[in-house]
N, C-alpha and C positions, 0 to 999 in steps of 0.2 A: 731375702723380702723380709724374708717372717723378722732379720731379728731388726731392718729398720720397721717395720709394724707394730715391733712388742717399745720398739724405741717412745714412737707418741706415747705408752699407757702408761700416764704417768701423771695424779694429778687431780684435779675440780673436772669431773664429769656432768654436764648437765643435759638433764632428761627436762624436755618442751614441755609445756601440760596443755589439755587438749580445751583449745578456742579456735575456731571461727575466723577470727578475723586475723584477716592476712599478715596487716599492716602491725598490728603490737606484739604478735610472736614473734614477726625478726627482729623486732624491738627488743623485747624482752631478751630474744637469746643474744644479738649485739654485746647489750649491760653484760649478760652474763659472762664474753666472751673480754669485754672494756677489762674486766675484776677478776683476773684471770685463771676463765675456763679454759682446759683444754684441746680437748672433746664434747662436743653436745649428737646427743639424740634425739632423732625426731621423732615421739611418740605421740599415738592416736587413735586413739580405737570405736571410735561413734563415727565417725566424718564418713558423707558420701569418698569414693574414691576419685574420682574429679578434684574435691579439691584437697584432700590431699595428697594428688599428687604435686600440684601447684603450692603448696606448705611450701614441702620436701624441694625441691628442687631452689624456688624463692630460701630456704634456708641454706644446703647447699651452697648459691649465686654466692650466698654473703660467707660460708664459713671458707669456702676455696679463696673470696679476695682475704684472711686474714690468718690466713694458713690452720685454720683448724680444719682435725678429721670434723667429718658430718656422717652420726649410724642412722641406718635407719631401723625402727626399731619394730620385728616381726616379719614387716614383709616384703619376705625376698623377688617377689618381682615388679615390686615399687623398686628397691634398692638395685637394684640392674636395672630398670626402665631408666634412673637418668645419673650413671653412676655414681650414687655412691659411696663414701670411700668407706662402708663397714655396713655388716650390718646387724642389730640381737638375736636370737631365742631363742625363747622362752617353752616347757615343756610342750607344750600342744604347738610352735608352731613351724614342727617338721623338720629335718635330718640332720644336724650337721654335717657331716661329709658331702651332702647334697649341698651343703649354700658354696662347703670347702670346692668342689668340687665347679660347679662356676662364678664362684665371683674368689678365682684363685688370689688373683692381688687384695685385696678387699682383708681389712680385720674386721673379724669373725669372734662374735662374745657366746655368751651358753649361759643360761640359768642353770644355777646346781641350792637354790630358794638353801635349804637348811642341812642339804647333805652336801658337807665339803667332797663327801669320795664320788661322786658324779663327775666333779673335775679331773676324773684318772680316763675316764670315757671322753670327754668333753675337748681335753692335747690329744690323747691318740684320734680323734677327731677330724685338729683340725684346731680346733679353739684357741687362741689368743689370748682374750683372759676369759676368764667366770667369775658371774656376777654371788656373791653371796649377802644373805640376808633372808626377812629382815633383820638386822642386824641391834635396832633398837625398839619400840613402838611408831608407825606407821602409823601421819591420816591417810595418808594417800589406802594407802594396805592392811585397816585398820583386823584386819581378820590374820592378817598371815602368820605365821610358826613361826617365831623369834628364833634362828641359827644361835642368837650372842657373839662376841668379841671370839672367844675361841677356833672358832670353823674359820674365822679368813685362815688363821694360820696354819691347819689342819689343811686346807685346799692347798695355798701354797706348797708344804708341801708332800702332796696326794703326785702335784702335775705339775710343780716347776715351772706356770705361766701364769700372769696377770694375774691383780683380783679385782673384783671392781666391788666394794663393802655398798650395800643398799639398804636401804628401809632406815627411816627417824633420823636419818643425820646431819644433824643443825651445829655451827659451830658453836656451841657452849662440848659438846661430846664427839666431834671430829677426830682430835686429838688424837685421841681412844685409837679410833680407829685406823689410822696408820698408825702409834707405836705398837698393834695390833698382826699390821705386816698387810694394810689395802694399801695396791697403788692408787687405787680411783677410786676420787666417792664418789656414788653419783647420789642426787640430789633432786626436788623438783619439789617441794614441796618449802622448807625452808629458804630454800633461792627465788623460787620464780613467785612465792606469796609476800615477799618482804617489799615493805614498803623503798626500799633502797638497793633494787637488783645486784649493782654496783658492787658495793659495800658490802654488801655477805657472798658473793660469790670471793671479795678481797678474806674474809672471811672464814669465809672453807678453806682456803687457797693457802689460811695461815700454816696450818701444818710441811705443807710444801717449802716452806724459803729455806729451807737450810741445802735441800736437793740441786747436785750439782750442775751446769752447765750448757748437761747432755741435755735438758730435758728443757730447753728452752723453744720457744713454739719456732715449728719451723711450717713448712707449706708441704701439706700431708700429697702422696705418691696420689696420682690417680687408681680407676681399675686397672 
């Protein structure tokens, strides 16, 4: 099952923007998937719990219909409640071992920020991928410490699991992150702030165009 999960961890990883407009959120996610996003992460830091649940469920319905995994950011209880395809945990979001025990079949991601050494502990806790960044200056997190491109390769070397590059990734620099070893490009601003989200997704997916057919979209396994 772990190999099946890891097979999905390649390509553009679309992280949703914060909005209370459910229809707009679903439309943005659909456009990103139409442009080539291989995973979607639901990320909301400020909305009330009932709103977040409705949004997460709507996105899960969309993603399941299009064969793309939906990952929930931070909120383990929400991921369990809607039977999401995965959970991503930051430094303050709980113990990855607990998440793995409670979601044994789900994709588990862990933020390692600018410290690739944290990827070792994440892998030992059962993570399927780690997030490294901010790789470039980020509009979403302008105060985030820069990791640089070298940290991507180091995280892969340390952990032997997939690495998602995050922070300031644009169509202009996406290929640099992939060349450094990123399996996924986690993007918010340059994707969802673009005037044409589908076109932006295509541009951000272009560094993966030479991938083998094994990375074509397939229906993700449910929990």
